[in-house]
Rosetta silent file (secondary structure, phi, psi, omega in degrees, C-alpha in Angstrom):
SEQUENCE: MSTAPYQLVWGPGLIGVTVGSALYGIGVGQFVFYVRAFPRDMVQLKIMVFIVFVLDNIQTFAVTWTYYHLLIECRLKDTPGCVVYMPTLLIVSILFVYCITFIVQSFYTHRVWIISGRNRYITSAVFVSALAQLVLGLLCTAGLIHTPTYQVLFTIEYSPLAAIASALCDAIITISIMYYLRPARTGANRNRRGNYIRKLNAIFVQMGLLSFINSLAVAVMYYIQDNGVAQFLTAGPGIILSKTYVNSMLSVLNARKPIREEQEAQAQRTIEIPTISTIR
SCORE:     score description
SCORE:     0.000 S_00000001
   1 L     0.000  162.218 -179.045   23.842  -20.395  -14.048 S_00000001
   2 L   -71.134  152.004  175.764   26.012  -18.052  -12.025 S_00000001
   3 L   -90.793    8.580  179.478   29.795  -18.394  -11.977 S_00000001
   4 L   -66.753  158.886  178.790   29.789  -17.687   -8.234 S_00000001
   5 L   -53.938  146.620 -174.925   31.280  -20.296   -5.868 S_00000001
   6 H   -55.148  -43.485 -176.148   29.151  -23.413   -5.464 S_00000001
   7 H   -69.121  -28.244  178.215   28.565  -22.893   -1.743 S_00000001
   8 H   -77.214  -29.524  179.755   27.364  -19.323   -2.287 S_00000001
   9 H   -70.622  -47.547 -173.412   24.950  -20.407   -5.000 S_00000001
  10 H  -103.469   -3.167  179.440   23.226  -23.177   -3.032 S_00000001
  11 H   -59.256  -49.899  179.650   24.001  -22.044    0.529 S_00000001
  12 H   -57.314  -40.621  178.648   20.839  -19.916    1.018 S_00000001
  13 H   -66.577  -37.546  178.536   18.661  -22.796   -0.153 S_00000001
  14 H   -64.994  -38.363  175.041   20.438  -25.234    2.154 S_00000001
  15 H   -62.736  -41.351  177.410   19.762  -22.898    5.073 S_00000001
  16 H   -61.873  -40.915  178.231   16.127  -22.804    3.982 S_00000001
  17 H   -63.842  -40.819 -179.478   15.982  -26.602    3.887 S_00000001
  18 H   -64.350  -49.436  178.822   17.498  -26.802    7.390 S_00000001
  19 H   -65.698  -39.636  179.572   15.079  -24.279    8.895 S_00000001
  20 H   -63.336  -35.251  178.108   12.214  -25.777    6.906 S_00000001
  21 H   -64.165  -40.013  177.243   12.979  -29.239    8.289 S_00000001
  22 H   -64.762  -44.137  178.653   12.680  -27.903   11.829 S_00000001
  23 H   -66.431  -32.917  177.063    9.398  -26.180   10.990 S_00000001
  24 H   -64.311  -42.800  177.453    8.204  -29.351    9.298 S_00000001
  25 H   -60.834  -41.399  177.063    8.833  -31.312   12.503 S_00000001
  26 H   -63.010  -40.839  179.549    6.867  -28.722   14.477 S_00000001
  27 H   -63.390  -39.187  177.211    4.067  -28.975   11.931 S_00000001
  28 H   -62.465  -43.814  177.903    3.911  -32.758   12.277 S_00000001
  29 H   -61.463  -40.933  179.244    3.637  -32.390   16.046 S_00000001
  30 H   -67.162  -36.582  178.446    0.884  -29.815   15.657 S_00000001
  31 H   -64.713  -45.101  178.434   -0.992  -32.051   13.223 S_00000001
  32 H   -61.849  -41.993  177.862   -0.878  -34.996   15.638 S_00000001
  33 H   -60.984  -43.277 -179.720   -2.045  -32.712   18.454 S_00000001
  34 H   -62.230  -46.128 -178.122   -4.931  -31.452   16.311 S_00000001
  35 H   -60.330  -39.971 -178.133   -6.082  -34.965   15.378 S_00000001
  36 H   -78.025  -35.001 -172.837   -6.103  -36.034   19.032 S_00000001
  37 H   -84.989  -25.351 -173.730   -7.539  -32.856   20.527 S_00000001
  38 L  -130.543   63.069  179.174  -10.355  -32.122   18.077 S_00000001
  39 L   -69.360  -16.156 -176.700  -11.964  -35.372   16.889 S_00000001
  40 L  -101.323   11.038  175.959  -15.356  -33.613   16.672 S_00000001
  41 L   -63.274  159.981  179.337  -14.372  -30.850   14.281 S_00000001
  42 L   -58.622  145.758 -178.918  -16.369  -30.487   11.083 S_00000001
  43 H   -60.152  -39.685 -179.245  -15.529  -33.016    8.395 S_00000001
  44 H   -61.443  -40.536  179.624  -14.786  -30.224    5.901 S_00000001
  45 H   -67.214  -41.618  178.439  -12.228  -28.693    8.263 S_00000001
  46 H   -62.127  -41.506  179.521  -10.572  -32.066    8.888 S_00000001
  47 H   -63.517  -42.445  179.339  -10.328  -32.710    5.150 S_00000001
  48 H   -62.009  -46.054  179.119   -8.744  -29.307    4.578 S_00000001
  49 H   -61.800  -41.677 -179.493   -6.176  -29.875    7.348 S_00000001
  50 H   -64.959  -42.585  179.284   -5.398  -33.348    5.978 S_00000001
  51 H   -62.158  -45.168  179.129   -4.924  -32.042    2.422 S_00000001
  52 H   -61.490  -41.787 -179.147   -2.576  -29.300    3.625 S_00000001
  53 H   -64.732  -42.520  179.592   -0.614  -31.820    5.690 S_00000001
  54 H   -65.452  -45.048  178.645   -0.257  -34.241    2.746 S_00000001
  55 H   -61.371  -39.199  179.670    0.821  -31.463    0.358 S_00000001
  56 H   -66.680  -37.218  177.233    3.358  -30.246    2.911 S_00000001
  57 H   -63.522  -45.111  179.862    4.783  -33.755    3.265 S_00000001
  58 H   -65.428  -41.869  179.874    5.202  -34.106   -0.493 S_00000001
  59 H   -62.803  -40.654  179.831    6.693  -30.615   -0.756 S_00000001
  60 H   -65.206  -44.555  178.151    9.182  -31.367    2.011 S_00000001
  61 H   -62.176  -42.980 -176.374   10.258  -34.628    0.413 S_00000001
  62 H   -63.780  -46.439 -176.722   10.599  -32.998   -3.015 S_00000001
  63 H   -73.533  -32.881  177.311   12.750  -30.088   -1.906 S_00000001
  64 H   -67.085  -43.573  178.115   14.887  -32.277    0.381 S_00000001
  65 H   -63.454  -38.260  179.715   15.538  -34.746   -2.437 S_00000001
  66 H   -59.355  -44.986 -178.661   16.389  -31.852   -4.771 S_00000001
  67 H   -75.157  -26.132  170.848   19.117  -30.578   -2.459 S_00000001
  68 H   -65.664  -42.630  178.393   20.399  -34.104   -1.909 S_00000001
  69 H   -61.980  -43.146 -177.532   20.626  -34.412   -5.681 S_00000001
  70 H   -71.170  -44.043 -170.993   22.421  -31.063   -5.990 S_00000001
  71 H   -91.755  -23.692 -178.156   24.837  -31.367   -3.082 S_00000001
  72 H  -108.456  -59.839 -176.613   25.541  -35.104   -3.026 S_00000001
  73 H   -68.779  -33.482 -177.490   24.827  -36.717   -6.385 S_00000001
  74 L  -100.465   14.734 -179.189   25.949  -33.684   -8.404 S_00000001
  75 L   -62.329  127.405  178.356   28.962  -32.800   -6.286 S_00000001
  76 L    64.060   20.004  176.311   31.862  -31.674   -8.493 S_00000001
  77 L  -111.587  146.302  179.188   29.802  -32.343  -11.616 S_00000001
  78 L  -126.478   30.134  177.589   28.959  -29.760  -14.269 S_00000001
  79 L   -73.149  155.223  179.677   26.585  -31.745  -16.475 S_00000001
  80 H   -56.570  -35.574  179.683   23.396  -29.984  -17.708 S_00000001
  81 H   -66.980  -16.164 -179.598   21.253  -32.244  -15.531 S_00000001
  82 H  -102.162  -38.423 -171.660   23.071  -30.935  -12.468 S_00000001
  83 H  -113.254   -8.841 -176.939   23.733  -27.257  -13.102 S_00000001
  84 L  -115.764  -54.833 -171.727   21.201  -26.196  -15.763 S_00000001
  85 E   -96.268  142.095  179.769   17.945  -28.139  -15.656 S_00000001
  86 L   -83.826  144.285  171.409   15.639  -28.492  -12.671 S_00000001
  87 L   -71.207  151.671 -177.705   14.337  -31.893  -11.551 S_00000001
  88 H   -60.170  -35.269 -179.085   10.605  -32.383  -11.965 S_00000001
  89 H   -61.183  -33.420  179.260   10.173  -32.852   -8.213 S_00000001
  90 H   -67.695  -38.163  177.055   11.389  -29.314   -7.570 S_00000001
  91 H   -64.837  -40.937  176.214    8.721  -27.911   -9.913 S_00000001
  92 H   -61.664  -41.246  178.920    6.110  -29.992   -8.065 S_00000001
  93 H   -60.278  -43.987 -179.996    7.444  -28.599   -4.773 S_00000001
  94 H   -64.951  -42.078  177.757    7.074  -25.027   -6.002 S_00000001
  95 H   -59.826  -42.804 -177.638    3.532  -25.687   -7.219 S_00000001
  96 H   -68.590  -28.347  175.857    2.556  -27.132   -3.840 S_00000001
  97 H   -61.579  -44.877  179.332    3.899  -24.054   -2.033 S_00000001
  98 H   -67.309  -37.298  179.356    1.411  -21.894   -3.922 S_00000001
  99 H   -67.067  -44.632  178.818   -1.405  -24.394   -3.324 S_00000001
 100 H   -61.634  -44.627  179.669   -0.733  -24.600    0.424 S_00000001
 101 H   -58.717  -44.349 -178.921   -0.567  -20.826    0.680 S_00000001
 102 H   -65.884  -42.086 -179.570   -3.921  -20.446   -1.088 S_00000001
 103 H   -63.289  -45.138 -179.085   -5.664  -23.072    1.048 S_00000001
 104 H   -66.819  -41.495  178.469   -4.436  -21.544    4.310 S_00000001
 105 H   -66.906  -30.892  173.693   -5.306  -18.017    3.197 S_00000001
 106 H   -67.142  -37.142  174.633   -8.772  -19.262    2.224 S_00000001
 107 H   -59.597  -44.783  178.240   -9.087  -20.666    5.733 S_00000001
 108 H   -69.701  -29.345  176.321   -8.260  -17.225    7.114 S_00000001
 109 H   -59.618  -43.370  178.521  -10.698  -15.647    4.645 S_00000001
 110 H   -65.483  -37.913  178.677  -13.499  -17.582    6.309 S_00000001
 111 H   -65.971  -41.388  177.733  -12.265  -16.510    9.748 S_00000001
 112 H   -64.541  -38.574  177.468  -12.191  -12.857    8.681 S_00000001
 113 H   -58.231  -41.283 -179.367  -15.724  -13.269    7.282 S_00000001
 114 H   -74.769  -49.789 -175.187  -16.933  -14.440   10.699 S_00000001
 115 H   -65.600  -35.137 -178.034  -14.923  -12.044   12.883 S_00000001
 116 L   -81.610    2.573 -177.902  -15.777   -8.990   10.754 S_00000001
 117 L    71.354   37.852  179.776  -19.485   -9.712   10.967 S_00000001
 118 L    62.108   45.377  176.103  -19.638  -10.767    7.304 S_00000001
 119 L   -75.546  112.137 -173.705  -17.997   -7.634    5.965 S_00000001
 120 H   -69.412  -35.537 -176.222  -18.010   -8.239    2.209 S_00000001
 121 H   -67.560  -48.062 -179.678  -15.424   -5.607    1.324 S_00000001
 122 H   -67.404  -44.832 -179.514  -12.689   -6.821    3.665 S_00000001
 123 H   -62.459  -40.148  178.558  -13.412  -10.486    2.994 S_00000001
 124 H   -64.470  -39.556  179.041  -13.365   -9.877   -0.759 S_00000001
 125 H   -62.655  -40.404  178.403  -10.024   -8.062   -0.494 S_00000001
 126 H   -64.876  -47.217 -176.434   -8.536  -11.018    1.374 S_00000001
 127 H   -67.899  -40.848 -179.268   -9.874  -13.575   -1.089 S_00000001
 128 H   -63.339  -42.844  179.234   -8.921  -11.610   -4.209 S_00000001
 129 H   -67.066  -36.576  176.390   -5.332  -11.165   -2.999 S_00000001
 130 H   -65.531  -41.403  178.971   -5.150  -14.870   -2.102 S_00000001
 131 H   -66.773  -37.612  177.308   -6.497  -15.786   -5.530 S_00000001
 132 H   -62.231  -40.102  176.494   -4.004  -13.430   -7.195 S_00000001
 133 H   -59.181  -43.191 -178.660   -1.203  -15.226   -5.348 S_00000001
 134 H   -67.250  -45.155 -178.656   -2.437  -18.562   -6.687 S_00000001
 135 H   -62.614  -45.136  178.412   -2.853  -17.360  -10.276 S_00000001
 136 H   -64.987  -35.768  176.831    0.603  -15.758  -10.315 S_00000001
 137 H   -65.644  -39.196  177.618    2.018  -18.904   -8.759 S_00000001
 138 H   -67.055  -36.996  175.822    0.434  -21.048  -11.472 S_00000001
 139 H   -64.731  -39.298  176.510    1.892  -18.747  -14.132 S_00000001
 140 H   -62.214  -45.198  179.499    5.283  -19.122  -12.474 S_00000001
 141 H   -63.877  -40.963  178.325    4.919  -22.905  -12.470 S_00000001
 142 H   -61.100  -39.891  177.331    3.829  -22.899  -16.117 S_00000001
 143 H   -63.970  -37.080  179.084    6.943  -20.929  -17.020 S_00000001
 144 H   -72.043  -34.502  176.454    9.125  -23.448  -15.221 S_00000001
 145 H   -65.988  -38.577  179.818    7.416  -26.355  -16.967 S_00000001
 146 H   -68.875  -42.997  179.443    8.053  -24.647  -20.306 S_00000001
 147 L  -132.788   86.615 -173.387   11.697  -23.862  -19.474 S_00000001
 148 L   -81.394   65.678  178.587   12.799  -25.950  -16.477 S_00000001
 149 E  -119.035  155.894  178.912   16.113  -24.247  -15.738 S_00000001
 150 H   -66.410  -31.195  179.365   17.502  -22.763  -12.537 S_00000001
 151 H   -62.551  -42.715  177.774   18.132  -19.494  -14.341 S_00000001
 152 H   -67.104  -39.306 -179.529   14.406  -19.125  -15.071 S_00000001
 153 H   -56.087  -44.011 -174.646   13.539  -20.157  -11.510 S_00000001
 154 H   -89.682   -1.910 -178.210   15.522  -17.298   -9.983 S_00000001
 155 H  -126.902   -5.797 -177.845   14.580  -14.647  -12.546 S_00000001
 156 L   -64.475  135.245 -171.019   10.947  -15.303  -13.522 S_00000001
 157 L   -75.220  -19.381 -178.218    8.886  -12.177  -12.857 S_00000001
 158 H   -72.751  -25.416 -177.292    5.785  -13.948  -11.550 S_00000001
 159 H   -61.751  -52.073  178.353    7.547  -15.226   -8.432 S_00000001
 160 H   -67.469  -31.596  178.182    8.004  -11.860   -6.642 S_00000001
 161 H   -65.832  -39.246  175.951    4.547  -10.721   -7.743 S_00000001
 162 H   -64.284  -38.494  178.396    3.023  -13.817   -6.148 S_00000001
 163 H   -65.754  -39.339  178.384    5.011  -13.086   -2.984 S_00000001
 164 H   -65.501  -43.912  177.890    3.740   -9.498   -2.919 S_00000001
 165 H   -61.668  -39.077  178.180    0.134  -10.666   -3.350 S_00000001
 166 H   -66.236  -43.497  178.774    0.646  -13.168   -0.536 S_00000001
 167 H   -63.793  -39.822  177.652    2.161  -10.517    1.747 S_00000001
 168 H   -62.131  -43.333  178.241   -0.724   -8.152    0.960 S_00000001
 169 H   -60.528  -46.131  179.779   -3.237  -10.870    1.828 S_00000001
 170 H   -62.884  -37.731  179.795   -1.467  -11.586    5.126 S_00000001
 171 H   -65.502  -44.066  179.200   -1.365   -7.882    5.951 S_00000001
 172 H   -63.260  -42.853  179.594   -5.104   -7.446    5.358 S_00000001
 173 H   -60.933  -49.431 -176.825   -5.873  -10.536    7.453 S_00000001
 174 H   -63.522  -46.127 -179.256   -3.667   -9.428   10.348 S_00000001
 175 H   -65.346  -40.231  179.989   -4.902   -5.833   10.403 S_00000001
 176 H   -62.421  -45.211 -179.244   -8.549   -6.920   10.123 S_00000001
 177 H   -67.180  -39.562  176.297   -8.267   -9.338   13.031 S_00000001
 178 H   -59.899  -40.444 -177.209   -6.432   -6.765   15.155 S_00000001
 179 H   -70.081  -48.339 -173.953   -9.193   -4.266   14.444 S_00000001
 180 H   -79.067  -19.395  178.571  -12.211   -6.496   15.024 S_00000001
 181 L  -105.521    9.772  178.691  -10.823   -8.263   18.090 S_00000001
 182 L   -68.029  145.838 -175.609   -9.469   -5.198   19.834 S_00000001
 183 H   -56.014  -37.866 -177.565  -10.842   -4.827   23.406 S_00000001
 184 H   -63.976  -29.847 -178.684  -12.479   -1.472   22.739 S_00000001
 185 H   -85.231  -39.885 -178.667  -14.604   -2.987   19.979 S_00000001
 186 H   -76.383  -17.796 -178.921  -15.472   -6.284   21.675 S_00000001
 187 L    74.487   17.524 -179.762  -16.289   -4.513   24.923 S_00000001
 188 L  -120.334   93.319 -176.043  -14.221   -7.030   26.883 S_00000001
 189 L   -97.780  -51.048 -172.951  -11.398   -5.226   28.615 S_00000001
 190 L  -119.605   -5.667 -178.845  -10.794   -6.726   32.026 S_00000001
 191 L   -83.161  176.627 -177.340  -13.091   -9.718   32.299 S_00000001
 192 H   -63.507  -39.714  179.406  -12.168  -13.326   31.563 S_00000001
 193 H   -59.384  -37.652  177.359  -13.739  -13.198   28.122 S_00000001
 194 H   -63.424  -38.243  177.386  -11.485  -10.259   27.324 S_00000001
 195 H   -63.545  -41.388  179.654   -8.431  -12.287   28.306 S_00000001
 196 H   -65.390  -42.303 -179.900   -9.437  -15.121   25.979 S_00000001
 197 H   -64.478  -40.802  178.879  -10.042  -12.728   23.095 S_00000001
 198 H   -64.355  -38.956  178.460   -6.665  -11.043   23.649 S_00000001
 199 H   -64.777  -44.528  178.843   -4.901  -14.409   23.625 S_00000001
 200 H   -63.944  -40.856  178.187   -6.654  -15.439   20.428 S_00000001
 201 H   -61.635  -43.635 -179.693   -5.888  -12.075   18.860 S_00000001
 202 H   -61.546  -40.235  179.815   -2.214  -12.395   19.780 S_00000001
 203 H   -65.444  -46.014  177.857   -1.978  -15.822   18.135 S_00000001
 204 H   -57.249  -47.986 -175.508   -3.624  -14.569   14.935 S_00000001
 205 H   -66.175  -45.747 -179.292   -1.352  -11.526   14.772 S_00000001
 206 H   -61.305  -45.206  179.674    1.876  -13.403   15.524 S_00000001
 207 H   -67.518  -38.063  178.614    1.184  -16.082   12.927 S_00000001
 208 H   -66.294  -39.461  178.897    0.096  -13.493   10.359 S_00000001
 209 H   -66.073  -37.819 -179.852    3.228  -11.408   10.879 S_00000001
 210 H   -60.912  -49.815 -179.971    5.461  -14.459   10.468 S_00000001
 211 H   -69.617  -34.427  178.168    4.037  -15.399    7.079 S_00000001
 212 H   -62.636  -48.030 -179.505    3.860  -11.722    6.033 S_00000001
 213 H   -63.161  -39.724 -179.212    7.543  -11.115    6.766 S_00000001
 214 H   -66.434  -44.087  178.491    8.551  -14.308    4.992 S_00000001
 215 H   -64.045  -42.034 -179.968    6.536  -13.493    1.853 S_00000001
 216 H   -64.620  -35.362  179.661    7.852   -9.943    1.825 S_00000001
 217 H   -62.690  -38.114  178.396   11.417  -11.236    2.161 S_00000001
 218 H   -60.701  -46.322 -178.696   11.018  -13.276   -1.032 S_00000001
 219 H   -66.750  -44.381 -178.271    9.934  -10.191   -2.988 S_00000001
 220 H   -63.165  -45.228 -179.019   12.585   -7.888   -1.499 S_00000001
 221 H   -66.576  -29.403  176.633   15.416  -10.339   -2.113 S_00000001
 222 H   -66.679  -43.098 -173.990   14.282  -10.807   -5.699 S_00000001
 223 H   -80.585  -12.765  176.509   14.384   -7.100   -6.450 S_00000001
 224 L   -95.865    0.846 -177.775   17.784   -6.492   -4.840 S_00000001
 225 L   -66.101  150.928 -178.957   19.432   -9.222   -6.894 S_00000001
 226 L  -122.923   26.496 -177.571   22.316   -8.221   -9.127 S_00000001
 227 L    60.905   20.123  174.722   22.394  -11.325  -11.356 S_00000001
 228 L  -118.657 -130.255 -179.460   25.180  -12.611   -9.149 S_00000001
 229 H   -67.882  -32.588 -173.087   24.968  -14.328   -5.788 S_00000001
 230 H   -60.050  -27.317 -176.838   22.027  -12.190   -4.641 S_00000001
 231 H   -67.036  -20.050 -178.719   19.612  -13.867   -7.045 S_00000001
 232 H   -90.281   -4.717 -179.519   19.890  -17.112   -5.068 S_00000001
 233 L   -65.978  -26.733 -178.059   18.932  -15.510   -1.749 S_00000001
 234 L   -64.737  -19.784 -179.075   15.237  -15.965   -2.547 S_00000001
 235 H   -63.999  -34.308 -178.365   15.651  -19.737   -2.110 S_00000001
 236 H   -58.887  -66.708  178.705   15.992  -19.359    1.673 S_00000001
 237 H   -67.462  -26.959 -179.635   12.636  -17.782    2.554 S_00000001
 238 H   -64.664  -36.884 -177.961   10.990  -19.392   -0.472 S_00000001
 239 H   -70.455  -36.767 -176.563   11.605  -22.905    0.802 S_00000001
 240 H   -90.044    1.362 -175.120   10.184  -22.258    4.278 S_00000001
 241 H   -59.048  -49.207 -178.114    7.198  -20.256    3.031 S_00000001
 242 H   -64.989  -30.985 -179.653    4.728  -23.141    3.020 S_00000001
 243 H   -66.162  -36.666  178.692    5.949  -24.252    6.462 S_00000001
 244 H   -66.476  -35.808  179.422    5.041  -20.898    7.979 S_00000001
 245 H   -72.130  -41.593  178.863    1.506  -21.173    6.583 S_00000001
 246 H   -61.650  -47.494 -179.917    1.004  -24.758    7.743 S_00000001
 247 H   -67.696  -31.944  177.680    2.177  -23.947   11.271 S_00000001
 248 H   -62.740  -50.114 -178.382    0.145  -20.739   11.261 S_00000001
 249 H   -63.349  -46.204 -178.078   -3.116  -22.549   10.497 S_00000001
 250 H   -67.524  -34.330  177.907   -2.468  -25.404   12.944 S_00000001
 251 H   -63.606  -42.541  179.246   -1.415  -22.990   15.701 S_00000001
 252 H   -65.327  -42.850  179.284   -4.681  -21.090   15.391 S_00000001
 253 H   -66.714  -43.730 -177.169   -6.722  -24.292   15.405 S_00000001
 254 H   -73.539  -19.622  179.935   -4.813  -25.837   18.319 S_00000001
 255 L   -63.934  -19.475  178.800   -4.998  -22.639   20.369 S_00000001
 256 H   -64.176  -30.641 -175.714   -8.622  -23.504   21.101 S_00000001
 257 H   -63.701  -58.315  179.828   -7.531  -26.353   23.368 S_00000001
 258 H   -63.802  -32.065  179.048   -5.688  -24.403   26.123 S_00000001
 259 H   -66.651  -43.205  177.949   -8.256  -21.597   25.952 S_00000001
 260 H   -65.465  -40.400  179.461  -11.124  -24.050   26.470 S_00000001
 261 H   -63.914  -38.366  177.954   -9.263  -25.798   29.281 S_00000001
 262 H   -67.016  -39.373  177.351   -8.690  -22.461   30.996 S_00000001
 263 H   -62.392  -42.930  179.563  -12.367  -21.605   30.625 S_00000001
 264 H   -66.563  -38.278  178.412  -13.373  -24.944   32.154 S_00000001
 265 H   -65.294  -40.377  177.902  -10.890  -24.498   35.009 S_00000001
 266 H   -63.226  -40.674 -179.472  -12.267  -21.023   35.727 S_00000001
 267 H   -65.125  -36.313  179.997  -15.815  -22.409   35.739 S_00000001
 268 H   -71.176  -32.339 -179.482  -14.847  -25.139   38.215 S_00000001
 269 H   -78.431  -15.303 -179.364  -13.171  -22.642   40.555 S_00000001
 270 L   -80.165  118.704 -179.501  -16.247  -20.446   40.566 S_00000001
 271 L  -108.636  119.836  178.748  -18.363  -21.294   43.593 S_00000001
 272 L   -87.476  127.155  179.390  -21.893  -20.026   43.634 S_00000001
 273 L   -85.650  117.256 -177.392  -23.175  -19.175   47.120 S_00000001
 274 L   -65.376  150.643  178.546  -26.772  -20.381   47.464 S_00000001
 275 L   -73.436  128.849  179.402  -29.391  -17.923   48.608 S_00000001
 276 L   -93.015  125.653 -178.831  -30.276  -18.350   52.264 S_00000001
 277 L   -63.422  149.642  178.573  -33.957  -18.028   53.025 S_00000001
 278 L   -67.651  128.783  179.874  -34.990  -15.360   55.489 S_00000001
 279 L   -86.518  125.302  179.881  -35.336  -16.779   59.009 S_00000001
 280 L  -104.453    0.000    0.000  -38.518  -15.770   60.667 S_00000001
């Protein structure tokens, strides 16, 4: 482990836990909203959302307990169990981050397949990059299981590669949706349908950019490390990575509710004038 001050070593991760806790709370609210607003969604979609929510709960508990262990139970201690070896729960947390990312990106793969008119090349590029993220993540997890130390966690080469693959996947998804939902292509510029498409497009793009920037931050911070304090900076964005994906997926799903309500309100305000027969 680094000889840097304790607060500098674990500070970035603590910031990540704090921000991640806030995002976790938002995700719980979005999950409850989804369950109440869309009881008639397909069973497969409900199962996927439930699995992601359960994995996110376990991941949140695992990483929160890890930092409680580090900052409270191991305070002022320098035993190997505190400063050298990782707890098993932290390895489980890291594994679940990669699993959540893959599930959400697979969800977006299906959306790109539909929006692009079943374009095999774009959809394949999205899925392959998502699969590469998962495979690299599993290799990273395997390395941590083999050598469960903090030094390996912050220096293993598979971690930034998985982040790059994830960022690439997010970039392809975002650009594809921007392209296929642009007004000039859909032919809906000024009508109500065009407004709905623009709103949906904006949600896709905003959520995609958030996860893209976060994944890219993990890779960039890894490569600027100097084997000193900088190597621990990756903990910040790494901890909140799964939270951005969970909120991204739920935001896209829940966005259907206000859009549908607006459509229904517009339909109710539209008054059709009946045809008056010619008076003879």
